[in-house]
Every structure is written in C-alpha cells, then in structure tokens.
N, C-alpha and C positions, 0 to 999 in steps of 0.2 A: 443558469450555472449551478445553483444549489442542487438541482435535480441530477446533474451530471456527477456531483460528488456522492449522491446517494446511489447512483448507478455503479460508480467505482466501488462503493461499499458492498453492493450486491455481488459483484464479480470477485472481489477479494474474499468474500465469505465463501463463494463457490470453490475457489482455489484452496482456501483453508480447509474446507470439508473434504476435498479430494486428498489433500496432504494428510489429513487425519486418518482417512480410510487407508492410506498407503503406509501407515506407521511412521510418518515423518513428523514427529511431534514438535520439533523446534521450528520447522517451516510453518506448520499449522498455527502455532502460537503467534508467530510473526505476522501471518496474514489475518488472524483474528484481531490483533492489535490494530492493524491497518484498517480493518473493517470498522472497528469502533471509532477510530479517528475520522474516517471519511463520513460516516453517518452523522457523527456529532457536528462536523464542519458543515454538512449538508443542511442541517436544521438551524444553523446560526444566522442565516440570511444576511451574509456580508455583501459588500459591493462586488461588482464584476471584477474590478481591478484587484481587490483583495484575493478573490478566488484564483485569478490567474497567477498572481504572485505566489500564493500557497502551492499551486500546482507546479510551477517552475521550481520552487524550492524543494518540493517532494521529488521531482524528476532528477534534479542535480544530486540530491542526497542518495537516492536509490541507485543511480548509475555509477556514482563514485563508489558506493559500497559494493555493488556487484563487481565492478572492475577490480577493486582491491582484493575482494575475496577470490575471484577467479584467477588473478595473477599471482598473489602472494600466498594464499592459504590452501588452494587445491593442489593435490598431487597429480603429476602427469602420468 
C-alpha cells in the first residue's frame, strides 16, 4: 500500500508538469502539493487500514470539491 501512494505521487507529478506546460499555474500548484503529500505518506509506512482510510478521505474531499467547483463556480 505505501508503494501505491508513491505511484499516486508519480502520476500527480506528471499531471502537474503537464498543467505547468499548459500555463495552468493554479492547477499545477495544486497537483504539486498532492504529489508532495502522496510521496510523504508513501514513506511513512502506516498500517494498511490507515492507508485505506486516508485514501477514502482524499477521495471524499476531492469529489466534494470537484462537484462544488463544477456546480457553483464554473460558468455555463
């Protein structure tokens, strides 16, 4: 499970670099922050249960934020 958090860190780094190349600086900074968080969590060697709870918390937070942003903030 710690290895999967490092894999998530790699992919968020790739997405952040693509966003940086596309001049989307806010999105790039958001993904670089996620990269740092995933890599740090990946090297903490927590229990399997802790990693699953952290991932569920991340998914709930990200889906709630995405839904809020797409529903209330974006123009149609």
